[in-house]
C-alpha positions as CSV (number, residue, x, y, z in Angstrom):
1,M,-34.8,23.1,31.0
2,L,-31.7,24.7,29.6
3,T,-31.6,27.7,27.2
4,Y,-28.9,28.6,24.7
5,N,-27.2,30.9,27.2
6,S,-27.6,28.7,30.3
7,L,-26.1,25.8,28.3
8,R,-23.0,27.8,27.5
9,Q,-22.8,29.0,31.1
10,L,-23.1,25.4,32.3
11,R,-20.3,24.4,29.9
12,D,-17.9,27.1,31.3
13,T,-18.7,26.2,34.9
14,A,-18.5,22.4,34.3
15,N,-15.3,22.8,32.4
16,L,-13.6,24.4,35.4
17,E,-14.8,21.7,37.6
18,L,-13.7,19.0,35.2
19,K,-10.2,20.6,35.0
20,N,-9.9,20.6,38.8
21,K,-11.0,17.0,38.9
22,L,-8.7,15.8,36.2
23,A,-5.7,17.7,37.7
24,Q,-5.7,14.9,40.3
25,R,-5.1,12.3,37.7
26,E,-1.7,11.5,36.4
27,D,-3.0,9.8,33.2
28,V,-4.8,12.9,31.8
29,G,-3.2,16.1,30.5
30,I,-4.6,19.4,29.2
31,K,-3.6,20.9,25.8
32,E,-3.2,24.6,25.0
33,D,-6.6,24.7,23.5
34,G,-8.1,23.5,26.7
35,S,-9.0,20.0,25.5
36,F,-8.0,16.9,27.4
37,Y,-5.9,13.9,26.4
38,L,-4.6,10.7,27.8
39,T,-0.9,10.9,28.6
40,D,0.1,7.2,28.2
41,P,2.7,6.8,25.4
42,Y,0.2,4.3,23.7
43,F,-1.9,7.3,22.7
44,A,1.0,9.7,21.7
45,K,0.8,8.8,18.0
46,Q,-3.0,8.6,17.9
47,T,-5.4,11.3,16.8
48,R,-8.5,10.8,18.9
49,V,-11.6,12.4,17.5
50,A,-14.4,9.8,17.9
51,L,-12.7,8.5,21.1
52,R,-11.8,12.0,22.4
53,N,-13.6,11.6,25.7
54,C,-13.2,7.9,26.3
55,G,-11.4,7.2,29.5
56,I,-11.5,10.8,30.5
57,I,-15.0,11.8,31.4
58,D,-17.6,10.1,33.6
59,P,-20.2,8.8,31.0
60,L,-22.9,9.0,33.7
61,A,-22.4,12.7,34.3
62,I,-23.9,14.8,31.6
63,D,-22.2,17.9,33.0
64,E,-18.8,16.4,32.2
65,S,-19.9,15.8,28.6
66,I,-21.2,19.4,28.4
67,A,-17.8,20.5,29.8
68,T,-16.1,19.1,26.7
69,G,-18.5,20.8,24.3
70,A,-21.4,18.3,24.1
71,Y,-24.6,19.8,22.7
72,I,-22.9,23.1,21.9
73,A,-22.9,22.4,18.2
74,L,-26.6,21.6,18.3
75,A,-27.3,24.7,20.2
76,D,-25.4,26.9,17.7
77,L,-27.3,25.4,14.8
78,L,-30.7,26.0,16.5
79,E,-29.9,29.5,17.8
80,N,-28.7,30.6,14.4
81,D,-31.6,28.9,12.6
82,V,-29.3,27.0,10.3
83,P,-31.4,25.3,7.6
84,G,-31.3,21.5,7.1
85,P,-29.9,21.8,3.5
86,Q,-26.9,23.9,4.9
87,I,-26.1,21.2,7.5
88,V,-26.3,18.5,4.8
89,E,-24.0,20.6,2.6
90,D,-21.5,20.9,5.4
91,I,-21.5,17.2,6.1
92,T,-21.1,16.5,2.4
93,R,-18.2,19.0,2.0
94,S,-16.5,17.5,5.0
95,G,-16.0,14.2,3.1
96,L,-17.3,12.2,6.1
97,R,-17.9,8.6,4.9
98,G,-19.8,5.9,6.8
99,R,-17.5,4.1,9.3
100,G,-19.7,1.0,9.4
101,G,-18.1,-0.8,6.5
102,A,-19.1,0.4,3.0
103,G,-17.7,3.9,3.3
104,F,-20.7,5.6,1.6
105,S,-20.8,9.4,1.6
106,T,-22.7,10.5,4.7
107,G,-23.7,13.7,3.1
108,R,-25.1,12.0,0.0
109,K,-27.2,9.7,2.2
110,W,-28.5,12.6,4.2
111,A,-29.2,14.6,1.1
112,E,-31.3,11.7,-0.4
113,A,-33.5,11.6,2.7
114,L,-33.8,15.4,2.8
115,K,-35.3,15.7,-0.6
116,Y,-38.5,13.7,0.3
117,D,-41.2,16.0,1.7
118,V,-43.1,13.7,4.1
119,E,-44.3,14.2,7.7
120,Q,-42.3,11.4,9.3
121,K,-38.6,10.5,8.8
122,Y,-36.2,8.6,11.0
123,I,-32.6,8.6,12.2
124,I,-31.1,5.2,13.2
125,C,-27.7,4.6,14.9
126,N,-26.3,1.1,14.1
127,G,-24.6,-0.2,17.3
128,D,-25.0,-3.8,16.3
129,E,-21.2,-4.5,16.4
130,G,-20.7,-8.2,15.7
131,D,-17.2,-8.7,14.3
132,P,-15.1,-11.1,16.4
133,G,-12.6,-9.0,18.5
134,A,-14.2,-5.6,17.6
135,Y,-15.3,-3.2,20.3
136,M,-15.0,0.2,18.8
137,D,-18.6,1.2,18.9
138,R,-19.1,-0.4,22.3
139,S,-16.4,1.8,23.8
140,I,-18.0,5.0,22.5
141,L,-21.5,4.0,23.6
142,E,-20.2,3.0,27.1
143,Q,-17.8,6.0,27.6
144,D,-19.3,8.9,25.6
145,P,-23.0,8.3,24.9
146,H,-23.9,12.0,24.7
147,C,-21.8,12.5,21.6
148,I,-24.0,9.9,19.8
149,L,-27.3,11.5,21.0
150,E,-26.1,14.9,19.8
151,G,-24.9,13.5,16.4
152,M,-28.3,11.9,15.9
153,A,-30.2,15.1,16.8
154,I,-28.1,17.1,14.4
155,G,-28.9,14.5,11.7
156,G,-32.6,14.8,12.6
157,L,-32.4,18.6,12.3
158,A,-30.6,18.2,8.9
159,I,-33.2,16.0,7.2
160,G,-36.3,17.0,9.1
161,A,-36.7,13.9,11.3
162,N,-38.1,14.0,14.8
163,K,-37.5,10.4,15.9
164,G,-34.4,8.3,16.3
165,Y,-33.5,4.8,17.3
166,I,-30.3,3.3,18.6
167,Y,-30.0,-0.4,17.8
168,V,-27.5,-1.8,20.2
169,R,-26.5,-5.4,21.0
170,A,-28.1,-6.8,24.1
171,E,-24.7,-8.3,24.9
172,Y,-23.5,-4.8,25.7
173,P,-25.2,-4.3,29.1
174,I,-23.0,-1.4,30.2
175,A,-23.6,0.4,26.9
176,V,-27.4,-0.1,27.3
177,K,-27.3,1.1,30.8
178,N,-25.3,4.2,30.0
179,L,-27.4,5.1,27.0
180,K,-30.6,4.8,29.1
181,V,-29.1,7.2,31.7
182,A,-27.8,9.6,29.0
183,I,-31.2,9.8,27.3
184,E,-33.0,10.4,30.6
185,Q,-30.5,13.2,31.5
186,A,-30.8,14.8,28.1
187,H,-34.6,14.9,28.6
188,E,-34.2,16.5,31.9
189,Y,-31.9,19.2,30.5
190,G,-34.2,19.8,27.5
191,L,-31.7,18.5,25.0
192,L,-34.0,15.8,23.8
193,G,-37.8,15.7,23.4
194,D,-40.1,18.5,22.5
195,N,-38.9,22.0,21.6
196,I,-35.2,21.4,22.3
197,L,-33.6,24.4,24.1
198,G,-36.8,26.3,23.6
199,S,-36.7,26.0,19.8
200,D,-39.2,24.7,17.3
201,F,-37.2,21.5,16.8
202,S,-38.3,18.3,18.5
203,F,-36.3,15.1,18.5
204,D,-36.5,12.0,20.6
205,I,-34.5,8.7,20.8
206,E,-35.4,5.2,21.8
207,L,-33.3,2.1,22.3
208,R,-33.8,-1.2,20.5
209,L,-31.8,-4.2,21.6
210,G,-30.4,-6.7,19.1
211,A,-30.4,-10.4,19.9
212,G,-26.9,-11.1,18.5
213,A,-27.6,-11.8,14.9
214,F,-24.5,-10.7,12.9
215,V,-26.7,-10.1,9.8
216,C,-28.6,-7.3,11.6
217,G,-25.5,-5.1,11.1
218,E,-26.8,-4.8,7.5
219,A,-29.1,-1.8,7.2
220,T,-32.3,-3.4,5.9
221,A,-32.0,-6.4,8.2
222,L,-31.6,-4.0,11.2
223,I,-34.7,-2.1,10.1
224,E,-36.7,-5.3,9.8
225,S,-35.6,-6.2,13.3
226,I,-36.7,-2.8,14.7
227,E,-40.1,-3.3,13.0
228,G,-40.4,-6.6,14.9
229,H,-39.7,-8.9,12.0
230,R,-37.0,-11.5,11.7
231,G,-33.7,-9.8,10.9
232,M,-33.3,-10.5,7.2
233,P,-32.1,-8.1,4.5
234,R,-34.6,-6.7,2.0
235,Y,-34.4,-6.7,-1.7
236,K,-33.0,-3.4,-2.7
237,K,-35.8,-2.0,-4.7
238,F,-35.7,1.3,-2.7
239,R,-32.8,2.9,-0.8
240,T,-33.4,3.2,2.9
241,A,-33.2,7.0,2.5
242,H,-36.3,6.7,0.4
243,K,-38.2,3.9,2.1
244,G,-36.6,2.6,5.2
245,L,-38.1,2.2,8.7
246,F,-41.9,1.7,8.4
247,Q,-41.4,2.6,4.7
248,K,-40.4,6.2,5.6
249,P,-37.2,8.1,4.6
250,T,-34.5,6.8,7.0
251,V,-30.9,7.8,7.6
252,L,-28.9,4.9,9.1
253,N,-25.3,5.5,10.2
254,N,-23.1,3.6,12.6
255,V,-21.9,4.8,16.0
256,E,-18.5,6.1,14.9
257,T,-20.0,8.1,12.1
258,F,-22.4,9.9,14.5
259,A,-19.5,10.5,16.9
260,N,-17.8,12.6,14.2
261,V,-20.8,14.8,13.4
262,H,-20.6,16.9,16.5
263,M,-16.9,17.6,15.9
264,I,-17.4,18.6,12.3
265,M,-20.2,21.1,13.3
266,L,-18.2,22.4,16.2
267,N,-14.8,22.8,14.5
268,G,-15.7,23.3,10.9
269,V,-15.5,21.5,7.6
270,D,-11.9,22.6,6.9
271,W,-10.7,21.3,10.2
272,F,-12.1,17.9,9.5
273,R,-10.8,17.8,5.9
274,S,-7.3,18.7,7.2
275,I,-7.2,15.2,8.8
276,G,-6.8,12.1,6.6
277,T,-6.6,12.0,2.8
278,E,-8.4,13.8,0.0
279,E,-10.9,10.9,-0.6
280,S,-10.9,9.5,2.9
281,T,-11.1,12.4,5.4
282,G,-10.9,12.3,9.2
283,T,-9.8,9.5,11.4
284,K,-10.7,5.8,11.8
285,V,-10.8,3.7,14.9
286,F,-9.4,0.2,14.7
287,S,-9.6,-2.7,17.2
288,V,-6.2,-4.2,16.9
289,V,-6.1,-7.8,18.2
290,G,-4.1,-10.9,17.6
291,K,-0.3,-11.4,17.8
292,V,0.7,-7.8,18.9
293,N,2.3,-6.7,22.1
294,L,-0.3,-3.9,22.7
295,A,-3.8,-5.0,21.7
296,G,-6.4,-2.3,22.0
297,L,-8.3,0.5,20.3
298,V,-6.3,2.7,17.9
299,E,-7.6,5.9,16.3
300,V,-5.4,7.3,13.5
301,P,-5.8,9.7,10.6
302,M,-7.0,8.0,7.4
303,G,-4.0,7.2,5.2
304,T,-1.8,6.0,8.1
305,S,0.3,3.0,7.1
306,L,-0.4,-0.5,8.6
307,D,3.2,-0.6,9.4
308,E,2.9,2.4,11.8
309,I,-0.2,1.0,13.5
310,I,1.3,-2.4,14.1
311,Y,4.9,-1.4,15.1
312,D,4.8,2.2,16.3
313,I,1.5,2.1,18.2
314,S,0.8,-1.6,18.9
315,G,4.3,-2.5,19.9
316,G,5.1,-5.0,17.2
317,I,4.7,-8.7,17.1
318,R,4.7,-10.8,20.3
319,D,7.7,-12.9,21.3
320,N,9.7,-11.4,18.4
321,K,8.0,-13.6,15.9
322,E,7.7,-12.6,12.2
323,L,4.6,-10.8,10.9
324,K,2.8,-13.0,8.4
325,A,-0.5,-11.2,7.6
326,V,-3.0,-8.6,8.8
327,Q,-6.7,-9.1,8.3
328,T,-8.8,-5.9,8.1
329,G,-12.5,-5.5,7.9
330,G,-13.8,-8.2,10.3
331,P,-14.8,-11.6,9.1
332,S,-15.6,-10.2,5.6
333,G,-12.2,-8.6,5.2
334,G,-9.1,-9.7,3.3
335,C,-5.8,-10.9,4.6
336,I,-2.9,-8.7,3.6
337,P,0.6,-10.3,3.5
338,A,3.5,-9.0,5.4
339,E,5.3,-7.8,2.2
340,L,2.5,-5.3,1.5
341,I,2.1,-3.9,5.0
342,S,4.6,-1.0,4.8
343,E,3.1,0.3,1.5
344,T,-0.6,-0.2,2.5
345,H,-2.5,2.7,4.1
346,V,-5.7,2.5,6.0
347,D,-8.1,4.3,3.7
348,F,-11.1,3.0,1.7
349,E,-9.3,3.1,-1.7
350,S,-6.0,1.6,-0.7
351,L,-7.5,-1.4,1.1
352,E,-10.0,-2.1,-1.7
353,A,-7.2,-2.1,-4.2
354,I,-5.5,-5.1,-2.6
355,G,-8.6,-7.1,-2.0
356,S,-9.5,-6.1,1.5
357,I,-12.0,-3.6,3.1
358,M,-12.1,-1.1,5.8
359,G,-15.1,-2.6,7.4
360,S,-16.1,-1.4,10.8
361,G,-12.5,-1.4,11.9
362,G,-11.5,-4.9,13.0
363,M,-7.8,-5.6,12.6
364,V,-6.4,-9.1,13.3
365,V,-2.6,-9.4,13.3
366,M,-1.1,-12.9,12.5
367,D,2.4,-14.2,12.9
368,E,4.5,-17.0,11.4
369,D,2.7,-19.6,13.5
370,D,-0.7,-19.0,11.9
371,C,-2.0,-21.2,9.1
372,M,-3.7,-19.0,6.4
373,V,-5.9,-21.9,5.2
374,D,-7.2,-22.4,8.7
375,I,-7.7,-18.7,9.1
376,A,-9.9,-18.6,6.0
377,R,-11.8,-21.7,7.3
378,F,-12.3,-20.0,10.7
379,F,-13.9,-16.8,9.2
380,M,-16.0,-18.8,6.7
381,E,-17.3,-20.9,9.6
382,F,-18.4,-17.7,11.3
383,T,-20.1,-16.4,8.2
384,V,-21.9,-19.6,7.5
385,E,-23.2,-19.7,11.1
386,E,-24.4,-16.1,10.9
387,S,-26.0,-16.3,7.5
388,C,-29.7,-15.5,7.6
389,G,-30.4,-18.0,4.8
390,K,-32.6,-15.8,2.7
391,C,-30.6,-16.0,-0.5
392,T,-29.2,-19.2,-2.1
393,P,-25.7,-17.9,-2.9
394,C,-25.0,-17.2,0.7
395,R,-27.0,-20.0,2.3
396,I,-25.7,-22.8,0.0
397,G,-22.7,-21.4,-1.7
398,N,-20.8,-20.4,1.5
399,K,-21.5,-23.7,3.0
400,R,-19.9,-25.4,0.0
401,V,-16.9,-23.1,0.4
402,L,-16.6,-24.1,4.1
403,E,-16.8,-27.8,3.2
404,M,-13.9,-27.4,0.7
405,L,-11.8,-25.6,3.3
406,E,-12.5,-28.3,5.8
407,R,-11.3,-30.9,3.3
408,F,-8.1,-28.9,2.8
409,V,-7.2,-28.7,6.4
410,E,-7.9,-32.5,6.7
411,G,-5.6,-33.2,3.8
412,K,-8.4,-34.5,1.6
413,G,-8.4,-31.8,-1.1
414,E,-7.5,-32.0,-4.7
415,E,-5.6,-29.4,-6.8
416,K,-8.5,-29.0,-9.2
417,D,-10.6,-27.8,-6.2
418,L,-8.7,-24.5,-6.2
419,K,-10.2,-23.4,-9.5
420,Y,-13.6,-24.5,-8.5
421,L,-13.3,-22.7,-5.1
422,G,-12.2,-19.5,-6.8
423,D,-15.0,-19.6,-9.3
424,L,-17.6,-20.3,-6.6
425,C,-16.3,-17.3,-4.5
426,V,-16.8,-15.0,-7.5
427,V,-20.4,-16.2,-8.1
428,I,-21.2,-15.8,-4.4
429,R,-19.7,-12.3,-4.4
430,D,-21.7,-11.2,-7.5
431,T,-25.1,-12.7,-6.7
432,S,-25.6,-12.5,-2.9
433,L,-28.5,-10.3,-1.7
434,C,-26.6,-8.3,1.0
435,G,-23.2,-7.2,2.0
436,L,-22.6,-10.2,4.3
437,G,-22.8,-12.7,1.5
438,Q,-21.1,-10.4,-1.0
439,A,-18.0,-10.0,1.1
440,A,-18.1,-13.4,2.9
441,C,-15.4,-14.9,0.6
442,N,-12.9,-12.1,0.9
443,P,-10.8,-14.0,3.4
444,V,-10.7,-17.0,1.1
445,M,-10.0,-15.1,-2.1
446,S,-7.3,-13.0,-0.5
447,T,-5.5,-16.0,1.1
448,M,-5.7,-17.9,-2.2
449,K,-4.1,-14.9,-3.9
450,Y,-1.3,-14.1,-1.5
451,F,-0.8,-17.5,0.2
452,R,-1.4,-20.0,-2.6
453,D,1.7,-22.0,-1.7
454,E,0.1,-22.9,1.7
455,Y,-3.0,-24.2,-0.1
456,L,-0.8,-26.3,-2.3
457,S,1.1,-27.6,0.7
458,H,-2.2,-28.8,2.3
459,I,-3.5,-30.3,-1.0
460,V,-0.5,-31.7,-2.8
461,D,2.1,-32.3,0.0
462,H,-0.6,-33.1,2.7
463,R,1.4,-30.8,5.0
464,C,0.5,-27.8,7.1
465,P,3.6,-25.5,7.1
466,A,2.5,-23.7,10.3
467,G,1.8,-27.0,12.1
468,I,-1.8,-25.9,13.0
469,C,-3.9,-28.4,11.1
470,S,-3.8,-31.5,13.3
471,A,-4.7,-33.9,10.5
472,L,-1.6,-32.8,8.6
473,T,0.9,-32.8,11.4
474,A,2.6,-35.4,13.6
475,Y,4.9,-35.4,16.7
476,E,8.0,-37.5,16.9
477,V,10.5,-38.1,19.6
478,E,14.1,-37.3,18.5
479,E,17.3,-38.9,19.6
480,N,18.1,-36.3,22.3
481,C,15.3,-37.6,24.4
482,I,16.5,-38.1,28.0
483,G,13.6,-40.4,29.0
484,C,12.3,-38.1,31.8
485,G,8.8,-39.3,31.2
486,L,7.1,-35.9,31.3
487,C,5.5,-36.4,27.9
488,K,4.3,-39.9,28.8
489,V,2.7,-38.7,32.1
490,N,0.9,-35.7,30.5
491,C,-0.3,-37.4,27.4
492,P,-4.1,-37.4,27.5
493,V,-4.5,-40.6,25.4
494,Q,-1.5,-42.6,26.7
495,C,0.0,-43.0,23.2
496,I,3.7,-42.5,24.4
497,S,5.8,-45.5,25.6
498,G,9.3,-45.9,26.8
499,E,11.4,-46.7,29.9
500,R,13.0,-44.2,32.2
501,K,16.2,-42.7,30.9
502,E,15.5,-44.3,27.5
503,R,14.2,-42.7,24.3
504,H,10.4,-42.7,24.2
505,F,8.1,-43.4,21.2
506,I,4.7,-42.0,20.0
507,D,2.1,-44.3,18.6
508,Q,0.9,-42.3,15.6
509,E,-2.3,-44.4,15.3
510,I,-3.5,-43.2,18.8
511,C,-1.9,-39.7,18.9
512,I,-4.5,-36.9,18.7
513,R,-1.9,-34.2,17.9
514,C,-2.8,-32.1,20.9
515,G,0.8,-30.9,21.4
516,V,1.0,-31.5,25.1
517,C,4.2,-33.5,24.7
518,F,5.7,-30.8,22.6
519,E,5.0,-28.2,25.3
520,K,6.1,-30.3,28.3
521,C,9.4,-31.7,27.0
522,P,12.3,-29.9,28.9
523,V,14.9,-30.6,26.3
524,N,13.0,-29.9,23.1
525,A,13.2,-33.6,22.0
526,I,9.7,-33.6,20.5
527,A,9.6,-32.5,16.9
528,L,6.6,-31.4,14.8
529,V,6.8,-33.0,11.4
């Protein structure tokens, strides 16, 4: 079992060994302060705090984590006998806000749990990352698990909790494996369990695996799941900081939030506040996917413009296409049009002001070939599928919204439906039980606001401008057809006729609008109309 002094000695020894090891790698450099960084140009304009060790250390080697400062902040707090209220005060002054979606003050949440004088309190790490295309939390859990264990232990010390749970998706087998190894190693070193580092503080952590329900990303549904019940949100009579897990005061933060706690305690409140904006301090990790040249994880200071993330870091739009929109905040986020990209910054206030949300950090980039009505339908289909069904607005209302969007993409909508759709979205937002239902219509409301002309094209003109909605598109053979027969040979439903070296024709009654003929034609004689 380590002591305060032996932990620091181990850090110094392990740091030298890690430097020697990393000196053999061309993709890792060492800064003047002794910290490590990835040298690829993709990371040059990023500020990596939560992801600081990802891709650098071996997540299965606790010594390498300690070499980068893991558990040193916890040791300093214990050795100096820093009281819980002081830790809570520091987290509050840092301005750290929850990185899981709502952006609630972490310090206020901890302070609420601190004020209850009970024997049992809990710390929960929410690793139930379910947004399509998002893998921010997964990367941290897989590549730097000890930073989460330490962040949770510091949270336990702050509020007086001795038990923690990490709720992680069972679909993340590497994260589960690495967390199990990390917890075992921390026990062996005396960094978890009874009397940590010989102090009076005891704190232990257990894993709980989620079965893939998106709604379990919501705090009370997650708590219900840990308790062994069906994952459904509770009525909010009490805050979880008052009555959470097993009706005891509970602090629940997501993975990225806990990944910042260690760094705040180690480097100080002023250091953290120097990053980001006044109201949104620190950095944020985004999973940038979609029509960009360099998809991947991006960590930038709060307040960075979307323009910089898309063009300067992610390499711009693929195939030199035009940017059309960016959707932030996962399936519950809004779609931001291209004309607002340069003036929109990634902080809680700016995104909320234009009808989107920060969410957990999903970012989907769309180009000129995307249909915004179909995009709204896609995200609503996901939400309807993932609804737990407990409250009527979400269970019934969102289904009705999806049905209207499906009529639109099939060319069966009416113009009067738009007002009804907008009114229904507002009712669902204002009356749903949990955040999933309350934010479910954001993609619909934002696309109706910024891309209303596309809705009208689908409803009034029975036309999909992007050519995505098959019911509203058709393929025709133009006069420059050379009669090569490639379209005819490759057509899966045999709807194309014509002789060799003569113009071919498409039977619109049989055509399924698959686009194979459009792709195979060597002279671009197939037109989408």
